[in-house]
C-alpha positions in Angstrom: 27.4 -67.3 90.2 29.7 -65.1 88.4 28.8 -63.4 85.2 31.3 -65.4 82.8 29.7 -68.2 84.2 25.9 -67.2 83.8 27.2 -65.8 80.1 28.7 -68.9 79.3 25.2 -70.7 80.1 23.3 -68.3 78.5 25.1 -69.0 74.9 25.0 -73.0 75.7 21.6 -72.2 75.8 20.9 -70.3 73.0 23.3 -72.5 70.8 20.9 -75.7 72.0 17.7 -73.7 71.0 18.9 -72.3 67.6 19.7 -75.7 66.9 16.4 -76.9 67.2 15.0 -74.3 65.4 17.0 -75.0 62.5 15.7 -79.2 63.0 12.3 -77.8 63.0 12.5 -75.7 59.9 14.7 -78.5 58.3 12.1 -79.7 56.0 10.7 -76.6 55.0 14.2 -74.8 54.2 15.1 -77.9 52.3 11.5 -78.1 50.4 9.4 -74.5 50.7 6.4 -75.9 48.8 5.5 -78.3 51.9 4.4 -74.8 53.9 2.7 -73.5 51.1 -1.2 -72.3 50.5 -2.9 -70.4 48.0 -3.6 -66.7 48.5 -7.0 -65.4 49.6 -8.5 -62.4 50.3 -8.7 -60.9 53.8 -10.9 -58.0 52.8 -11.4 -55.6 50.0 -8.3 -54.5 48.5 -6.2 -56.4 50.8 -5.0 -60.3 50.6 -2.8 -63.1 52.1 -0.2 -64.1 49.9 2.9 -65.9 51.9 3.2 -69.5 53.1 2.2 -71.2 56.7 6.0 -70.5 57.9 6.1 -66.9 57.7 3.0 -63.8 56.5 3.1 -61.3 53.4 0.0 -59.2 53.0 -0.3 -57.8 49.7 -2.5 -54.2 50.1 -4.0 -53.0 45.8 -4.2 -49.1 46.6 -5.3 -48.3 43.0 -2.5 -46.4 42.3 0.2 -49.6 42.9 0.3 -52.4 45.1 2.3 -52.6 48.6 3.7 -55.8 50.0 4.4 -56.2 53.4 7.0 -58.4 53.7 8.6 -61.0 51.0 9.3 -63.9 53.1 11.7 -66.5 53.2 14.9 -66.7 50.5 13.9 -70.0 49.1 10.5 -69.9 49.6 10.3 -66.3 46.6 9.2 -68.0 44.2 6.0 -69.4 45.7 5.3 -65.7 46.7 5.5 -64.2 43.2 3.5 -67.0 42.0 0.9 -66.5 44.2 0.9 -61.8 43.7 0.2 -63.2 39.8 -2.4 -65.7 40.5 -4.8 -63.1 42.0 -3.9 -61.5 39.0 -1.5 -58.8 39.9 1.8 -57.8 38.3 5.0 -57.9 40.1 6.1 -54.9 38.1 3.2 -53.0 39.9 4.4 -53.3 43.3 5.7 -50.0 44.6 7.0 -50.7 47.8 7.7 -53.5 50.0 7.7 -52.4 53.5 9.1 -54.9 56.3 8.5 -54.9 59.8 11.6 -56.0 60.4 15.5 -56.9 59.6 15.8 -60.6 59.6 16.3 -62.6 56.9 13.2 -64.5 56.9 11.4 -61.2 56.1 12.9 -59.8 53.0 14.0 -63.0 51.1 12.3 -61.7 47.6 13.1 -58.3 48.2 16.6 -57.9 46.3 14.5 -59.6 43.4 11.5 -56.7 43.5 14.1 -53.7 43.6 16.7 -55.0 41.0 14.2 -56.4 38.2 11.2 -53.9 38.6 12.5 -50.6 40.4 10.3 -51.8 43.7 11.5 -49.5 46.5 12.4 -51.3 50.1 11.2 -49.8 53.3 12.3 -50.4 56.4 12.9 -48.2 60.1 15.6 -46.0 60.4 16.5 -48.6 63.3 16.5 -51.7 60.3 18.2 -50.0 58.2 21.4 -49.1 60.1 21.3 -53.3 61.2 21.5 -54.2 58.0 24.2 -51.5 56.7 26.0 -51.6 59.7 25.3 -55.3 61.5 24.2 -57.4 58.3 24.9 -60.5 60.5 22.1 -59.6 63.0 20.1 -60.3 60.3 21.4 -64.1 60.4 21.7 -64.0 56.0 24.7 -65.8 56.5 22.6 -69.4 58.0 20.8 -68.9 54.5 22.1 -72.0 52.1 19.6 -70.6 49.4 21.4 -69.4 46.3 19.4 -66.5 45.3 19.5 -65.4 49.1 20.6 -61.4 49.3 20.6 -58.6 51.4 18.6 -55.5 50.5 19.5 -51.9 50.8 16.7 -49.6 51.9 15.5 -46.8 49.7 14.0 -45.4 52.3 13.8 -45.0 55.9 10.6 -45.1 58.5 10.8 -43.1 61.7 7.7 -43.4 64.6 4.9 -42.3 63.8 5.3 -41.5 60.0 3.0 -41.8 57.5 3.0 -43.3 54.3 0.6 -42.7 51.4 0.0 -44.6 48.2 -3.3 -44.1 46.1 -6.2 -44.8 48.5 -3.9 -46.1 51.5 -2.6 -44.4 54.4 0.0 -46.4 56.4 1.4 -45.0 59.8 4.4 -46.5 61.1 4.5 -47.3 64.9 8.4 -48.5 66.1 7.7 -51.5 68.4 11.2 -52.9 69.6 11.6 -56.0 71.3 12.1 -58.6 68.5 14.8 -56.7 66.8 16.0 -53.4 66.8 14.3 -52.6 64.0 10.7 -54.2 64.6 8.5 -51.8 63.2 4.3 -52.0 63.4 2.0 -50.5 60.6 -1.4 -49.2 61.1 -3.0 -48.5 57.8 -6.7 -48.3 55.8 -8.8 -51.0 53.9 -11.5 -50.0 51.3 -14.3 -52.7 50.0 -16.0 -50.4 47.9 -17.5 -47.3 50.4 -16.5 -49.7 53.3 -13.5 -48.4 55.3 -11.9 -50.2 57.9 -7.9 -50.2 59.8 -5.7 -53.1 59.5 -3.2 -53.3 62.1 0.1 -55.3 61.3 1.5 -56.4 64.1 5.2 -56.2 64.1 6.0 -57.3 67.8 7.3 -60.9 66.6 8.4 -63.7 68.7 11.2 -64.5 71.3 13.6 -66.8 69.9 16.4 -64.0 68.7 15.8 -62.6 72.5 17.9 -65.7 74.0 20.4 -63.9 76.1 23.1 -66.3 74.3 22.2 -64.9 71.0 22.5 -61.1 71.7 25.6 -61.9 73.8 27.2 -63.8 70.6 26.0 -61.0 67.9 27.1 -57.7 71.0 23.5 -56.7 71.0 22.6 -55.1 73.7 20.7 -56.9 76.5 18.5 -53.4 76.9 16.8 -54.8 74.3 14.7 -56.9 75.8 13.4 -54.8 78.3 11.6 -52.3 75.0 9.2 -55.8 74.2 6.4 -55.3 77.4 6.5 -51.3 76.6 6.3 -52.4 72.6 3.2 -54.4 73.7 1.3 -51.6 75.8 2.1 -49.1 72.8 -0.1 -51.1 70.1 -2.6 -51.3 72.8 -3.4 -48.0 71.9 -4.1 -48.7 68.3 -8.0 -49.1 67.4 -7.3 -52.2 64.7 -10.6 -53.5 62.9 -8.2 -56.4 61.1 -5.4 -57.9 62.5 -2.5 -59.2 61.3 0.9 -60.7 62.3 4.2 -61.5 61.0 4.2 -65.3 61.4 1.3 -67.6 61.8 0.6 -68.1 65.4 -2.0 -69.4 67.7 -4.7 -66.4 67.3 -3.2 -65.2 64.2 -6.0 -64.5 61.2 -3.6 -67.0 59.3 -4.7 -69.8 61.6 -8.6 -68.7 61.9 -8.4 -69.0 58.0 -6.4 -72.4 57.9 -9.1 -73.5 60.4 -12.1 -72.7 59.5 -11.9 -72.2 55.4 -14.3 -74.7 53.8 -16.6 -74.5 56.5 -19.1 -71.9 55.8 -15.9 -69.2 56.1 -16.4 -65.8 55.1 -13.9 -62.9 54.4 -15.9 -61.0 56.8 -14.9 -62.9 60.0 -11.3 -61.6 59.4 -12.7 -58.1 60.9 -13.4 -58.6 64.6 -12.1 -55.4 66.9 -11.3 -58.0 70.0 -8.5 -60.1 68.1 -6.2 -57.4 67.9 -5.6 -57.3 72.0 -6.8 -61.5 71.8 -3.0 -61.4 69.8 -1.2 -58.6 72.1 -2.5 -60.5 74.9 -1.0 -63.9 73.5 2.7 -62.2 73.1 3.0 -61.1 76.8 1.9 -64.3 78.3 4.9 -65.9 75.8 7.1 -63.8 76.7 6.8 -63.5 80.6 7.0 -67.4 80.1 9.7 -67.2 78.0 11.6 -64.6 80.6 11.0 -66.4 83.3 12.0 -70.0 81.7 15.1 -68.4 81.1 15.7 -66.6 84.6 15.8 -70.6 86.1 17.4 -72.2 84.1 20.5 -69.5 84.4 20.1 -69.9 88.2 19.0 -66.1 88.5 
């Protein structure tokens, strides 16, 4: 089979997958309240403020707040309500730090920047995508009237550290899901007790369909970064494993299953969950790439 034929099939597979994904999300995109969940404390100064579709985490550093990702544009109001219902103020969010450059993770950022002068951070590669290839964020597919790109105030490189109050954050570049995907390793505190949290920025696989990369002229070599990024994160020692979306082994899923039955926030502390999460990503990626090869007759 010639390359042109393979590329055509790849584009068709992507278009179908994209249509299926948007159909799955359609009710939520029309009414974000259906995926709403109340915020909750994970450990000490770390809180969950996202919904059932996309994760957002909040850290109270003592010298201001750090928000990791700001969700879908149409659900920003619920994110902001969650922050405030915990007793925090939006104007005290000093940084919103992004896992990557896709629109479902920066929906509330432009508002925070323009209203409260919150500083927006993302990887150097993610900033380049936003500034030069905004279509890669897929913001153009959003129907929400409040949807807007944000423009980074600061870019982060692999291994760079950010400090605010009692919180130190290490940025770990983990491309694969997107060109700009970044993970974050940081300390969290509860009184005198200090633990290490890890926000895994590996991300899912729907963005890595060959047809999507061809459509947006994103190098196919991005797919080759996925497994090395997983291996890179395996070297981190993490007590509390966080994710960008609620997935089968994520902390959020465990909370939803166990909450209301004697569940304690202490149960979020699990050194094994980080490797379980990464194993899950690896297995799903292997299955995804093997299936696509079969569908393309490669």
